[in-house]
Each structure stands twice: as structure tokens, then as C-alpha cells.
N, C-alpha and C positions, 0 to 999 in steps of 0.2 A: 360524534358518530361516525364520521369520517376517519378517524383516527381508530376507534373500536373494529371499523369494518376492515381497515387496514392490517390491525394485529390479527383480526382473525383470518383474512386471508393468507397471511404469511404462516401462521400455527397450519393452516389445512394445506399449504403448497409445501410442507417438509419433504425434502427430497427422499427418495428409496436409498440414495446412496448415504444419505445422513441418518435414517432410521436403520440400516444395516449396520452400518459401522457403530453406531451408537450402542446398538445392543450387544456387539463384541466386545465393545469397551468399558461397559457397566463396572466391572471389578479394576480397569485398569487405571491407577494414580499417575497421571500424568504432574510430574514436576518440571517446572522452568528452570532454566540455568542458574537463577539466584538463590533458588532453595539448594539446589544440588551443591551450591559453591559455600552455602552455609554449612551444609551436612557433611561437606569434608574439612570443615574448622578454617575456613579461610586461607588453606595451604598455599596456595600460589601467590597471595598477597600480604601473607608475613614478610615483615622487614622492608617492606616498598613503599613508597611514598605513590599514592593512588590518585588519579585522575580519573573522574566519573561523567560521560555522557549519558545523560537520560531524561525522562519527562515523566508526568503522572504515569503511563501505561508500565513504566519499570515498576512492578509490584511482587509480592509472592499472594499465595492464594489467601492469605487473611486480609489483604490492602495493605499490607506494612510496606512502606515504599524503600526501594533499593538504596535511596537516599541515606535513611534511616537507619536500615539495616547494615550498612556499613560503616555507617557514622557512629554508631554507638557499640560497634565489635569492637573488643579490647584487641583483638589481633590486627586490627587493620586502621592504617593511616590514611586517611580519606582527607585530600589535602585541597582539592579544587573540583567544580562541577564546570560543565560546560553544556550549553543551552543550546538546541537545536531548532527548527522552526516552532512557534508557538512556546518556545521557552522550556524552563527546568521544571518550572510549576505549572505550565498549560495556560497561562496568565496572558499570554499574546495572540491575537486572531490571526487568522489567516493571511498572509503575505507582510503582517506587520514586522518590523526590525526588533530586533532583540537586541538590549542593550546589556554591557557588561555592570554588574552590581554586586553589593555583596548579600547573599541569602539571610535572611532574619533569623531561620530557623535554627541554621548551624553555624553562622557568622564565616561560612567558606566562601572565597572569591568565585562569582561566576561570571564564564566568559562566555560571552555569545559567538556561536556559530549560524547566525542568520543573521547577520547586520553589517558592520562596516568589512567582516572577513567571512565567508563561507570554509574556509579552509583553515584551521588552527594555524598562528604564528610559532615561529620557534620559543617567542618570549611568551606566549600562554602555557606553552609545556616545561618552562624553566623549572625544575625542583620535582618533576616528574619521574617516575620509574616505570609506573606501568598505566595504562589508558582502559578501563573499563567501559563495556558499551551494554546498554541495557535499555531497548525500547522496542516495543512492540511493533512489528510489521505487519502490512496487509498485503502482500505479496504481487503488488504492481508496482513497476518500472518506475513509473512519475511520483509514487509518495517519495518526497524528499530527505526522508530519514538515512535511507540505502544511501542517498547522495553523500550528506554526512559523513557517513561510515568511510565510505571511500576515501575522503578528503582526510580525514582524521587520520587513515591508514598511510596514506600518503605521507604527511608530514611525521609520524611517529617511523616510518622509513628512514625518512631522511635524517631524522634526530636520535635514532637509535632508542625509542620509545616502544617497550614492549606491547601489543592490543590484546585483552582478552574480551571476547564477546561472551555474554552470557545470553544463550539461546532459547527461543521461544516458537511456540506455533505459527504455521504459515496458515493463516484462516483460510485459505482455498484448496487445502489440502497440500500435498506433496506430490500430486499427481497432474494439477493442470499446468500446462504448458501452452499459451498462445501470445501471437504476434509475431510480427519481423523485428530483426535487429534493429538497433540506431545504425545509420549510415552517416558516412561524413559529411561534416557540414550542416548536422543536426544533432551533434553532443552538446548538452546543456545541463542544468541543475536537475532538471525534469527526465532527463534522458543520459543519465551517467557514464553508462556501462554498455556494452556490446552485449545485451541478452535480450531474450524475448521482452515482452511488455508483462505479461503474466510467466513468471519464471518457475514455479513448482519446487523453490528451496527455500530450507529455512534461512535466516539472517546469519546464522554460524555458517551455515553450507554456503552461503551466497559470499560471504567474507574470503572464505578458504579458495572458491572458484578464482574470483579476482585479483585476491594475493598469487596464488598461482599463475593463471592464464593473462594476467595483466592487471597490475591494480587500478589503473585509471585508462579508460579510453576517452582523452580528453578533447576539446573541441579541434584542438588542429592537430591532434594524433601524432603529434613529434616527442612527447614527452618520453622519457626511458621508463622501462619497466622495473619498479621498484618493490621490492618485497620486504614487508615489515615483517618481526618476529610476532606472531600469530598464535594463540590459543583457544580454541571454542569450548567453555562448558557445555558440553552436550544436555539438552534434557533426559529425563530417566520417564519410559512409560508412553511415549510417543511415536505415531505410525504414519508412513507416508498418505493413508488414507483416510487419516481424519482431517475433519472439519472442525473449525474451533470449538462450537457446542458439544463436540465429544470429549474433549479435555477436561470437561467440568470446571475449569479454571475462570475465575471473574473476569469481566472484560471491563476496563476501564479506558475509555476515549482517549486516543493516543493524539486527535487532533479534533479540533471542535466540530466538522462534520462528518466526523466516524464515531457516533455515540452509542453503537450498537454492534453486534455481531452481524446482525443482516446488513448494516450499513457497510461494515468492511467487506464482506462479500459481495457486495454488488456496486462497489466502487470500480471495480474495472470493467462492469457492464454497462456502464452509463457516463463515467468519467469524462471519456474523450469527446462524446457528443457535448457534453457541457462546455467544452472552450471554442464550441462555434458559436462566437457571442451573437446574441440575440435572435437564437434558434428555438431551441426547446428550453424548458424550464425542467429540472432533473429531480426535483425534490429540495434542494439547498436553500434553505431559509424555512424549510416546512420541519414534520416532524419525522419525514420517512426520507433523509436524504440518499441520492443515488437509486431510488428504488421505482420512479416513475418519470413520463415523459408526456408534457402537457404544456398547451398554450391556450389563450383565449379564441382562437380561431378552429379549433380543432373539432370536428364531430367524434366523439370519442366511443359510441356504438361502430361507426365506420371504420373508423382505426383499429379498434379491436377485430373488427371481421375481415379486416385486410391483413393484420399479423397473424390471426387464425389460420387463414387460407394457405399460408407459407408453411404449416406443418412444423414448425420450429421443435427441433429436438429438445425435450427436457426443459420446456419452457411454457408457460401458459399465462394470458393475461385477462386483466379484467379492467373495466370500466372505473375511473375515480375522477370527481370533481373536488376541488379544494382551493384554497386560498392562502398564499404563502403568507406569514408572517414577517418576514424580511427579505430585502434584496429591492431588486427593478420591479418586480411583479407583485410587490406586498401589497394584499388587499383584494388584489383581483381575481376574479374567481376563474380558475383554470381547469380545462377540461383536457383529458386524455386518459393513459393506459398505466395500470401500475403491473409490474411482470414478477412471476414466480418461478423459481425454479424446482420443477414438479420431479425431475429424476435429474440430480446435480452432476451424477457420473457422464450422462450424456450431452448435457447441456457444454457449448461452446459460449463461454460467459461472455467475453469481448466482443463476439457477432451479434449479441442483443442490440446493441446501439445503431449497429449498421442495417440491421434488419428494418426497424425504426425507421433509419432514413429513408431506405427504400420505401417503404409503405406512405411514406409522407411525400414524397417524388411521384408517387402515382397518383395519389388523392388530391394533393396541393402541390401543383408544377411551379406554381407562382411562390412556395414558401420551399422549394428546393434549399436544403442545407446549405450549399456552398455557393450557389447562385444568390441566394437571397441574403447571405451576409458578408461583411468586406474584411473583419479583423480574422484572419485565418492562421497568423503565425504560431500562435500558440498550441493550435490544433496540429501543426506539423511537428511543432517542437516534441509533443508529448508522444505523439507516432513515431517519432524518431526518424521521419523520411516525408517528402512531401509526394511521394509515389502512391500514397494510399488516397490522399486526397485526389488526384489527377486520375486515378486508374478508375475510382469509383464516380467522379465529377461527371455529370451530364447524363450517361447510362443509369448510375445507381444499381449495376449489375451482381448481384450476390455473390455468385460463383465465381466471377472474373476477380473479385475484391478477394475472396477467401483463399484463391490460390495464393495471391501476394501476401497477405497477412500470414498464413501458415507456413510460407516455404522455408523458414529457417529451424521450424521445431524439431525435426527428425535430427538436424546435425546437434541443436543443443542440447536434446536429451540425452545422446549419448556423450558429450563432453561433460555434460553435468552429473554423469552416474559416477564418475570418480570420486567427487565430493560430497556422496550421501552419507549421513551419520545414522540414519534411519533405515530400516527396512518398510 
């Protein structure tokens, strides 16, 4: 029943933005980079020894894996696979180390980029002329696949291997840009680049930006700016105002906790909150990851009323009760709110979690996010700074926080326009 109500809520709360762009896109066919590459007869790969960084989200519209497409193409000599977090076949859970092995389906070696090495070694690239990257992104800086891409590009720059990115849609659209830059001392695998938390670029556009503006902003900030030979195979038919549903492309979960288009769009709205250890449950371990904020001690009607009083642009809330099926709160009845973007164009996606933190601070002072929790290092890493926590902590003033959180957006929008591949 809860799951049915949740689905009904999400269906009823489709944004005006999505509805309008869907109407305009009805007759538009969006082809991801892999299909455009295939239509070209794999021209840029002919005569090359090819490596591939991918996972189960690398597919065409008929669910054919990019691995199989390249392996079975007579024009392509695919010689090695490279596994990011969760592995090439998606068989490693969040945070689990990926090991080197031989892929049973193709007999190709699979090198781990989320185990002993995050950055490929020159030995891993031995015998490779070109490295292809094809993974579905979620448009948020902390999602580790773009960090893997950046480190692959750096090693390829050092070894003279060309990089080809097969472009895919940004599920948040190409217009959403939110969050501050990563600051010195806070660069990490979940904050690899000096970009806003939500960056409004496709993965191909992002690759071009970091290649030209600075391939890696590393933890020490002292690595030289290296540029790889980069080619992006753009999509056809995609526009900046499209969210993923507008593309009519199938969704295959790029990681275990992003099972649907909705969870991809919700990741940026609740994921930061989820890094505050022991604070709120955000639906991971239940059927609607990143779509709820709940705890045993919450009065859900009171929380909904408080959030409604804020009159948050483009966002509505409903009361929810549920029992997670896994995780620390498995089997416990949790109470809280589920949020829906009723006007996605107006919604400030990432601010959703900060409004919830503010409401909790007002209703339950003993449960304030940062005062009641001690493990805050990962929150700061994902935010790319400790200033977010320090400014918000104590007062939980939304206006003050939003000024800090959005301060770098205008500059980044201006910089990133140079790398737009789509209108």
C-alpha cells in the first residue's frame, strides 16, 4: 500500500517543466552516444585497440550493452574493460572493492578502478590506443563515476592514449546548476573537480570542461594541468531543457541505490543529508531511495505542516510511514515526509534537504542535524567545504545558507557555456 501511494504521489507530482518539455519532445528521438557511434560505423575506432570504461547503464535503447556492441562489431578491436565503483557488470555493492578478473562473457581482462587503484596505472593501459567511456551520469558532483573519468583522462594524458566519451543525458537537465565550488583541502573522490554540486552539463560537456580548464583539481592542488586527446561523441536529439523522462530512453540503474529515473533526480535533493550519520533515514534500503526524510521520533504531520509553511518553490510534501528492508533501521516503523517536485523548473533541488534540516531544528532542537551527530567528515567532503556546515549549524538560517551555497553558480554558468554541445 505504501509503495502504491508513493507511486501515485510521484505520478501526480510530475512537474510543469517536465510536462511542457515532454509535449515538445514527443516526436524527437534522442540517440545516446553509443548509437551515434554505431550509426557512424565505428569510424573513430577502426584500426585501434580499444579499452572500455562502462557499467550496466552503458546500453542502447534496446538494452544491448555497450560491451557487447563493441565486442561483436567487426570494425572494433575491444581488448580490455575497466570497472568503476560497483563494477563493469554492476555486481559490487556501494563502497565494495572491485577486483581485477576475466569477464566470463567476452574473455576480456577487467581492470579495477575502485580497488587497489582509483586511477589506472600505465600498465593497465599497455596495448590500448583509445579509451572509450560510457556510463550514465546523475548530474551531481559526489557521484563517483565522473571522478573515475577524470582520473582515466589524466593517465591517458600522461601515456598518450586518446579518450572518447559516449555522451548521455543529464537526468537533472542541462539547466540546473546548484551548490558551491570545492574548496582547497576538501578535494576527494566524491569532490574531484572545482565545479558546483549540480553542474548542468552532460558527461561529455563536463569532460571537455575539465580537460580545458584543468583536468584535475586534486587534493594538494599542485598537479600540472594535463590535457588528453579527447573526443566526445554527442547525442542527437537532446536539448538542455530535457529531463531524462523526455528522452524516451530506457533507464538501467547505474548503481544499486539509483534504480529509477526518480531516484536519479532525487539523489541531489537528499544525498547530502544522508551523509550525516544517524540523523535521518532518506529511503535507501526501501523502495524509494533519496525521496524521503524520516525517523522514529518524528511527528510526520507536524513536519509536513512546518515545511508547507516555508512555501518552498516548486516542492510539495506528503506524510509517509514505512519500514526499511535493509540498513541500520531495517524493520523499524519510520515516520516523516516524502517530497515531490511540482514545478521542477522553479525548484532548487539541493536546498530541499536544508529546508528539512531547518524544520527539524525548529521542531526538535534536541535532534538538530549537526549538534546531534558526531561523524560529519563525509558531509563536509561531499559538500566540498566545511563552510556549509559551519554557516548552517546553530541558526539553521535558510537565507544565509542559500547565499553561501549558490555563490559560485553565476561564474560557473558563464564558464561552462563555452563547452555546451546542445541548445
